[in-house]
Each structure stands twice: as C-alpha cells, then as structure tokens.
SEMARDREN-722831 format. One record per residue (C-alpha): residue in three letters; x, y, z; residue number from 1. Coordinates in pm, whole numbers, plus 50000, padded with zeros to 5 digits. Layout:
resn,X,Y,Z,resi
ALA,X,Y,Z,NUM
...
***
This chain:
resn,X,Y,Z,resi
MET,78518,07470,90116,1
GLU,78398,07391,89766,2
LEU,78121,07647,89718,3
GLU,77931,07551,89404,4
GLY,77588,07416,89495,5
LYS,77616,07509,89862,6
VAL,77325,07689,90032,7
ALA,77375,08016,90221,8
VAL,77123,08194,90443,9
VAL,77182,08570,90453,10
THR,76993,08792,90697,11
GLY,76939,09156,90611,12
GLY,76977,09050,90249,13
GLY,76761,09322,90096,14
SER,77007,09611,90108,15
GLY,77361,09726,90189,16
ILE,77622,09463,90273,17
GLY,77361,09186,90259,18
LEU,77253,09275,89906,19
ALA,77612,09298,89779,20
THR,77684,08963,89944,21
ILE,77394,08770,89793,22
GLN,77484,08901,89448,23
LEU,77845,08788,89487,24
LEU,77745,08450,89626,25
GLY,77503,08397,89340,26
ARG,77777,08471,89085,27
ASN,77984,08201,89254,28
LYS,77710,07939,89216,29
ILE,77603,07944,89580,30
LYS,77227,07907,89630,31
VAL,77097,08190,89846,32
ALA,76815,08209,90099,33
ILE,76743,08580,90141,34
VAL,76603,08671,90483,35
GLY,76457,09006,90585,36
ARG,76140,09184,90690,37
THR,76046,09381,90377,38
GLN,75910,09156,90106,39
LYS,75945,09413,89827,40
LYS,76318,09456,89897,41
LEU,76364,09081,89914,42
GLN,76191,09032,89580,43
GLU,76408,09299,89420,44
ALA,76719,09132,89564,45
GLN,76610,08794,89434,46
ALA,76557,08940,89087,47
LEU,76912,09084,89089,48
VAL,77063,08744,89174,49
GLU,76857,08562,88914,50
ARG,76933,08823,88647,51
GLU,77301,08730,88686,52
GLY,77233,08358,88659,53
GLY,77224,08277,89031,54
GLU,76964,08090,89234,55
ALA,76782,08261,89519,56
HIS,76463,08227,89720,57
ILE,76312,08471,89967,58
PHE,76204,08399,90325,59
PRO,76035,08704,90481,60
THR,76117,08682,90852,61
ASP,76137,08908,91156,62
ILE,76453,08770,91315,63
THR,76357,08918,91654,64
LYS,76073,08661,91678,65
PRO,76197,08311,91762,66
ASP,75894,08130,91618,67
GLU,75935,08304,91282,68
VAL,76304,08216,91277,69
ARG,76232,07851,91359,70
GLN,75978,07835,91076,71
MET,76221,08005,90839,72
ALA,76492,07751,90917,73
GLU,76255,07463,90845,74
GLN,76135,07626,90522,75
VAL,76489,07689,90396,76
TYR,76590,07329,90464,77
ASN,76274,07190,90305,78
HIS,76321,07409,89997,79
PHE,76691,07347,89933,80
GLY,76745,07012,90108,81
ARG,77055,07139,90289,82
ILE,77204,07446,90464,83
ASP,77580,07505,90458,84
ILE,77637,07871,90541,85
LEU,77476,08127,90771,86
ILE,77564,08494,90736,87
ASN,77427,08693,91028,88
ASN,77424,09038,90870,89
ALA,77105,09211,90989,90
GLY,77171,09517,91202,91
LEU,77022,09830,91353,92
GLY,77189,10142,91489,93
ILE,77028,10407,91709,94
PHE,77276,10662,91840,95
ARG,77201,10880,92142,96
ASN,77355,10959,92478,97
VAL,77265,10699,92737,98
GLU,77029,10933,92922,99
ASP,76845,11009,92596,100
LEU,76823,10655,92460,101
GLU,76468,10522,92494,102
ILE,76424,10187,92666,103
SER,76246,10062,92353,104
GLU,76539,10172,92136,105
TRP,76784,09979,92353,106
HIS,76568,09668,92326,107
ASN,76529,09708,91948,108
MET,76907,09713,91896,109
VAL,76971,09420,92127,110
ASP,76684,09225,91968,111
VAL,76805,09269,91611,112
ILE,77181,09255,91661,113
LEU,77231,09012,91947,114
ASN,76909,08817,91994,115
GLY,76855,08790,91618,116
THR,77205,08647,91577,117
PHE,77134,08393,91850,118
TYR,76792,08290,91718,119
CYS,76916,08241,91361,120
THR,77222,08049,91473,121
HIS,77026,07842,91724,122
TYR,76771,07723,91468,123
LEU,76993,07694,91159,124
LEU,77303,07539,91314,125
PRO,77159,07186,91353,126
TYR,77098,07177,90977,127
ILE,77454,07297,90909,128
TYR,77593,07033,91145,129
LYS,77426,06761,90935,130
ASN,77692,06818,90668,131
ASP,77990,06774,90905,132
ARG,78127,07103,90770,133
GLY,77999,07453,90712,134
HIS,78045,07816,90804,135
VAL,77877,08073,91028,136
ILE,77974,08434,90958,137
ILE,77879,08727,91180,138
ILE,77900,09073,91026,139
SER,77980,09268,91337,140
SER,78153,09605,91352,141
LEU,78478,09775,91438,142
TRP,78287,09875,91750,143
ALA,78279,09512,91860,144
LYS,78631,09590,91988,145
ASP,78614,09966,92025,146
ASN,78371,10233,92147,147
CYS,78231,10578,92072,148
ALA,78014,10844,92234,149
THR,77638,10806,92171,150
CYS,77697,10440,92078,151
ALA,77650,10261,92411,152
GLY,77356,10046,92301,153
TYR,77505,09960,91963,154
VAL,77851,09891,92107,155
ALA,77708,09671,92383,156
ALA,77519,09460,92130,157
LYS,77823,09435,91900,158
HIS,78054,09337,92186,159
GLY,77795,09071,92267,160
GLN,77809,08943,91910,161
LYS,78187,08913,91930,162
GLY,78171,08716,92254,163
PHE,77900,08494,92109,164
ALA,78112,08423,91800,165
GLU,78418,08336,92008,166
SER,78231,08087,92226,167
LEU,78033,07938,91938,168
ARG,78359,07881,91751,169
GLU,78485,07645,92020,170
GLU,78161,07445,92011,171
ALA,78150,07425,91631,172
ARG,78505,07301,91573,173
LYS,78415,06940,91643,174
HIS,78160,06958,91359,175
ASN,78419,07107,91118,176
VAL,78212,07426,91112,177
LYS,78401,07755,91095,178
VAL,78289,08072,91273,179
SER,78410,08406,91139,180
ASN,78355,08742,91306,181
ILE,78403,09020,91048,182
MET,78435,09369,91192,183
PRO,78413,09643,90925,184
GLY,78479,10009,90991,185
THR,78259,10276,90833,186
VAL,78083,10143,90523,187
ASP,77910,10349,90254,188
SER,77568,10191,90295,189
PRO,77204,10282,90373,190
PHE,77289,10226,90742,191
PHE,77399,10589,90779,192
GLU,77083,10729,90621,193
LYS,76912,10677,90956,194
CYS,77184,10846,91164,195
ASP,77220,11212,91262,196
TRP,77590,11195,91180,197
ASP,77800,11392,90937,198
VAL,77979,11110,90754,199
ASP,78206,11155,90452,200
THR,78132,10818,90292,201
SER,78343,10897,89985,202
ARG,78644,10754,90174,203
ALA,78455,10475,90345,204
LEU,78455,10104,90267,205
LYS,78213,09997,89995,206
VAL,77959,09722,90051,207
GLU,78135,09525,89777,208
ASP,78457,09534,89982,209
VAL,78289,09359,90273,210
ALA,78114,09111,90043,211
GLY,78453,09027,89893,212
LEU,78596,08954,90237,213
ILE,78299,08728,90315,214
LEU,78363,08532,89996,215
TYR,78733,08507,90078,216
ALA,78651,08364,90422,217
LEU,78421,08108,90263,218
GLN,78685,08006,90010,219
THR,78952,07913,90263,220
SER,79064,07551,90266,221
ASP,78896,07298,90493,222
HIS,79191,07307,90736,223
SER,79208,07688,90769,224
ALA,78970,07958,90890,225
VAL,78931,08333,90906,226
GLU,78824,08384,91266,227
ASP,78830,08751,91377,228
VAL,78916,09020,91125,229
VAL,78892,09400,91120,230
MET,78842,09565,90781,231
GLN,78909,09936,90741,232
ALA,78933,10183,90456,233
VAL,79294,10275,90379,234
ASN,79215,10638,90461,235
ARG,78992,10576,90757,236
VAL,78679,10782,90807,237
PHE,78494,10828,91134,238
PRO,78155,10988,91189,239
THR,78133,11340,91325,240
ILE,77898,11310,91619,241
***
C-alpha cells in the first residue's frame, strides 16, 4: 500500500510500542491519530511526531467504553476525512495465580485487550472499508500462542485477540483490507514496570524493532499480506516469575 498521506489510528500511542510506532509512521508521511487515556502523554507524543515533520492529532479515549470509541471514530474521520489503518496496540498485564487474581483485574485485562480491540475495530472498520483497501494490525503477544504461570488472564485475552484477528481476516478480504496479528516476545518497554517480575530487558526486543515490523507489514504490496508473525529477540529472554 502506498503510505504517504494515509491516516493511521494507533491505540496506546502515548508510550512503549505505540509511541515508537507513531514516530516511525510520522517519518514515513502517514498522518497519525493518537489514541489513549492520558492527555499529557498524548500531547507529548504528538509533539515528538511534529518535531520530526510528521502530522498527528490526539484523541483522548478510554477504549473500554464503547460510546467513547464510537465518538473517537467519528472525530478521527471528521478531522482527517479518511481512515486507512488501525493499529490495536493498547494493552494491560496483571500477573497472579488464578486463585489470587481479583475479579476486577480479570475484567480490566479482558476489557482493554479483547473488548477494546473489538470496540475500536467495530467502529473504525466501516470507515476503512470506504477506501476499498486498508489494514488492521493487532499487536498481540507471543502468549497468544503460548502460555505461562501467573498469566492466565493475560493469555486468555491474547488468545482471544488471535482468534478475533483470524476470523476478521476472512471477513475483510473482500474489501481488500489486510489483517495482521503481530506477536512479539519480551519487549524492553514500560509494560514491565508494573510487573513483579525479574526481567533482563538488556537482551529483549526494543520497541523500535516492533515498530519496524509494523511498518514492514504496511509496506507490503497490495496482493500480499503479513498475517500472523512471531517476533523474538535472537537471544530470547523470559521473565523470572
């Protein structure tokens, strides 16, 4: 897909993989709608894109609330006049044994990871379909195809994302819309600051690595698609739980 002038919506765009992605997209002349909950982070992200000559606009949104997502989709379309790309990147990880995981924690993970992916896709996809081509990318996890102790809630939501992507892909083909499910291993990002894990991130993937893979997927020709891909550090690192 020719990328210059296209419009991409990126959730969780204020930090980590999302922030690295919006910067890279901006450098490649893609207009960026930055979605997240914390306005200060979004404003800082917007400033970074604009400092490098890119175009970005912020849309503060809680993606766990369908009405906010619907309004965001309308606002993005009204602002840019088109939507070509959706990158479902927002995530949340809470890691405890099943008997210790609070009911509210389970719901929070499912709401952000799985429901948020559905709400954003549900409301933004009709705008993408208007172009008769486009791309939906889900930033999932290695644990969308694997598992680990203390990860039951997170793994369940990520497996759900993978299944969602696979089914959506079959629906979207007739609109020439690609669906990519990107499954990174351990990434050196703020994600692990909230975990009680001993993680040697010096050997982990960098957020820029994942952003580069996203750009590669977007740059594929109109007759080819990156569908399901695992990305790992050469010398893999796993958390000590």
